[in-house]
N, C-alpha and C positions, 0 to 999 in steps of 0.2 A: 504494500500500500504506500502511496506517495506521501511524503512528509508535507505537512500543511504550514503555509506561511500566511500570516495576517499582515497586510499593508495598511497603515493608518496615516493618511495624508489628505489634506483638503484640496490638493492640486490634482485634478482628474487626469491631466496629461502625464504627470509624473507617475501616477498610479498605473495608467495604461502601459507606459513603457516598462516599468518594473514588472508588472504582471506578465507581459509578453516574454520578457527575458527569463523570468523564473519558471513559467509554464514550459518554455522551450527546454529548460534544464530538467523537467520532469516533476516539478513540485506542484501541489495543489495550492491555489492562491485565492484568498478571500480579501475583500477590501472594506475599509471603513473610512468615512470622509470627515470626521471630526473626533475629538478626543472622547466624548461621552459614548459615541457609537463604538469607538475602538475598544473601550473598556468592556462594554456589553458583549461585543463579539469575541473578545479574548476569553471571556468566561463561557460563552455558549459554543464557540467553535473549537476551543481547546487546541490552539495552534502549537506547532513544534518550535516556531520562531516568529518574532514580531519585528517588522521594520517600521520605524516610528519617526514622523516629522515632529519638530518642536512647535513651530508657529501654526496653530490651528484654532478654529472657533470652539467655543463651549468649554474646552479643557485643553490646556497646552500639553505638549509632549512630556514635559517634566512632571506634570500632574498625573498623566497617564502612567508613566514609569513608576512613580511613587505608589499609586494605587495597586498596580500589578505586583510590585515587589513586596508590598505589605501583606498580600493575600497568600494564604497557604495553598490555594488552588493554582496560582500562577507565578509564584516567586521563582520557580526553577526554569521558567521559559526564557531563553536568551532573547535579548532585545538589541537590535541595531538601530541607533539613532542616525537618520539620514536627513540632514538639515542644511539650510543656507547659513545658519549661525556658525561663524568661524572664529568666534572669540574663545580664548583659552578658558575663561571663566565658565562659559557654557559647556565646553568639553569636560571640565573638571566636575561641574554640577551633574552632568549626565553620568559620568563614571562613578561618582559618589552615590548616585541612586541605584547603581548596580547594573547599568547597561553593559553589554559585552563588547560593543564596538561603536565608534562614533565616526561617521563618514560625512564629509562636507559636499553639498551639491555645488556645482555640477560635478558629478562623480564619474569615476572610471568604471565602466561596466565590468571589466575583468576583476577589479578590486571587490566589487559587490559579489560577484560569483564566488571568488576565492573565500571571502569571509563567511558567506552562507554555507559553503561546503565544509569549512572548518568547524562551524558551530553545530550543524545538524546532518552533515554528510551528503 
């Protein structure tokens, strides 16, 4: 059975690109377009990996990561933050919340593939 990845990003074009790349690699991909929907889908879909933007409506990526890492249902799920925020303080905050990797947009597709494979195979 294919590993499941949850994409949480309010930019539909970015989600479509990521989804196409990851499905081509054999992963099952589901999407959420704001932070609250992302948290809800993380609990209902039980993904093997989450790729998360920071700047989103309703609940930002830091809030999403915090909620998921505080829950016994989801604390073990690796999170990749994929964001336009390139400040060291943002990177440190994400890593302090327990994210597994922090990638800055515009990202290298090979880097994304490599990190996903490292985290979930």
